[in-house]
C-alpha positions in Angstrom: 2.8 -2.8 10.0 -0.3 -6.0 10.1 1.3 -8.8 9.4 -0.1 -9.6 7.3 1.9 -7.0 5.1 5.3 -8.4 5.8 5.0 -9.2 2.1 4.9 -5.5 0.9 7.4 -2.7 2.1 6.1 0.6 2.3 9.0 3.8 1.9 7.5 7.3 2.8 8.8 10.8 1.4 8.0 14.3 1.3 8.8 16.5 -1.1 8.9 20.5 -0.2 5.9 22.8 -1.8 6.0 25.5 -0.3 6.3 27.1 3.0 4.9 24.1 5.9 3.0 22.5 3.0 4.4 18.5 1.5 3.3 16.5 -0.6 3.4 12.9 1.0 4.5 10.0 -1.3 5.0 6.3 -1.2 5.7 3.3 -2.0 4.6 0.1 -2.1 6.8 -3.4 -3.0 7.2 -6.4 -2.7 10.0 -7.2 0.3 12.6 -8.4 -1.4 15.8 -7.4 -2.1 14.6 -5.4 -5.4 10.9 -6.7 -5.2 8.9 -4.0 -7.6 7.5 -1.1 -7.6 3.6 -2.6 -7.0 1.9 1.4 -6.0 2.8 4.4 -5.8 0.6 7.6 -3.9 0.9 10.9 -3.7 -1.1 13.6 -1.3 -1.0 16.9 -2.1 -0.7 20.4 0.0 -0.4 18.5 3.2 0.1 21.0 6.3 3.1 20.1 8.4 6.2 21.6 10.6 8.2 19.4 9.6 10.2 17.4 7.4 10.3 13.5 9.4 6.3 14.1 10.5 5.6 14.6 6.6 6.9 11.2 6.4 5.3 9.6 8.8 2.3 10.8 7.9 3.5 9.6 3.8 4.0 5.5 6.0 1.2 6.0 7.9 -0.6 6.3 4.2 0.4 4.1 2.6 0.5 1.5 4.7 -3.1 2.0 4.6 -3.0 2.1 1.4 -1.2 -1.1 0.8 -3.6 -2.4 3.9 -5.7 -2.6 1.3 -4.6 -4.0 -1.8 -3.6 -7.0 1.1 -7.5 -7.5 1.5 -8.8 -6.6 -2.3 -6.6 -9.3 -2.8 -7.5 -12.2 -0.3 -11.3 -11.5 -1.5 -10.1 -11.9 -5.3 -8.7 -15.6 -4.2 -12.0 -16.8 -2.0 -13.2 -15.6 -5.1 -11.6 -17.5 -7.1 -11.4 -20.5 -4.6 -14.9 -20.8 -5.2 -15.3 -19.8 -8.6 -12.8 -23.4 -9.4 -14.6 -24.6 -6.4 -18.4 -24.4 -8.5 -16.6 -25.9 -11.3 -15.1 -28.5 -10.1 -19.0 -29.8 -8.5 -20.3 -30.1 -11.8 -18.4 -31.4 -13.1 -17.6 -34.4 -11.1 
């Protein structure tokens, strides 16, 4: 996982949906003890030979989703900084 994701923890798990079919599920939490759930996702009907393979896929999917959340947060912080900086310059 990217170093910027160190503040998030991704937990992947799989739920059997039928013969060779799995729901790849993941949770994204703050990486602190008892960290709150930030996001939960699942993809249904995925074909994998084993539960372990489905779990690996779930973690990879969750990490990509966590990365998207980090990117969105970064963009929001930059936009807020620009707005705040612009408002400060107007006041002076």
